[in-house]
C-alpha positions, 0 to 999 in steps of 0.5 A: 482140257486134256490134262484129265484125259488118260488117253493123252500122255504128257511128253514133257514133264514141265521141269526138264528137257528129259526126253528131248534133244536139240539139233541145228537148223541146217539147210536141206534139199527141197525134196528127197533125192535132190542135191544137198547143201554145200557144207563148206560154206561159211553160212552152213558152218555158222548154222551148224554151230548153234542149236538155239537155246532151249530151257524150261521157264515157268513150266514151259519149253522156251526156245531162243536164238543163241546168241540172241539175234544171231539169225540162226535157229535150231530144233528141239526133237522128242527122243521118242518117235510117233506114227499116227497120233493127236497132239495137243499143246499150248504155245506162246510166241513173242512178236515176231517169231516164225516158228512151228511144230514138225511131226514125223520129223527126221533126225535132222529136225528139218524134214517133216510136216510142219504145223505153222506158228508164224507169229509175224506179219503175213504169217500163217498159224495152223497151216501145214508145210512140207519141210524138205519133202517136195511134191503133193501131200495128203493130209487129214488135219483134225485130228492130225492123222499122217496120211498114207502118202506121207509114209512114202516120203518119211518113215512110218514114225518120226520125231516131234520137233519144235522150231526156232527159225533162222533169219533169212536175208529177205526177212531178217529180224521181221522173221525172228526178233533179236530177243524173241522166244517161243514157249510150249507147255502142256504137251500131250499125245494120244497115239492111235 
């Protein structure tokens, strides 16, 4: 649908992770200015040791927990940063896989606006969640414009980040199955 539209530029080459890098899914403050997590805990240390497993399989970016079923996730961030844009892609998550796509994400990956792709019981697909930014947020969603209120909380530009969720104690494997994966392909962007 967007492959033949010259305004939409591919940001994934369908073959490699060139132009992308991964980071651990670390605990963060709920909002800017709040105290950060205790970095001396065993949980924080374990989370910092993995960024998930990111590969390219059959022309799709594929993300899994690493090692499988470890309960810790990660983010794959675009090397480029983007301001106002329309993003199109195809996604194929396993069941259950609580994942999402963050826009205007910080270098941590975990701060930004997340487009939910919670492919699990009681999940939400297409909703917007403010990861680590607190407060009220103004959003216009179709196409996704990052509202002026966002600029007060985040940089005018940010990374695009794909998420491998961790398994919190409340949900465990119902959030991300031990061998689950999520796949993203045909990722294209039109900057305004």
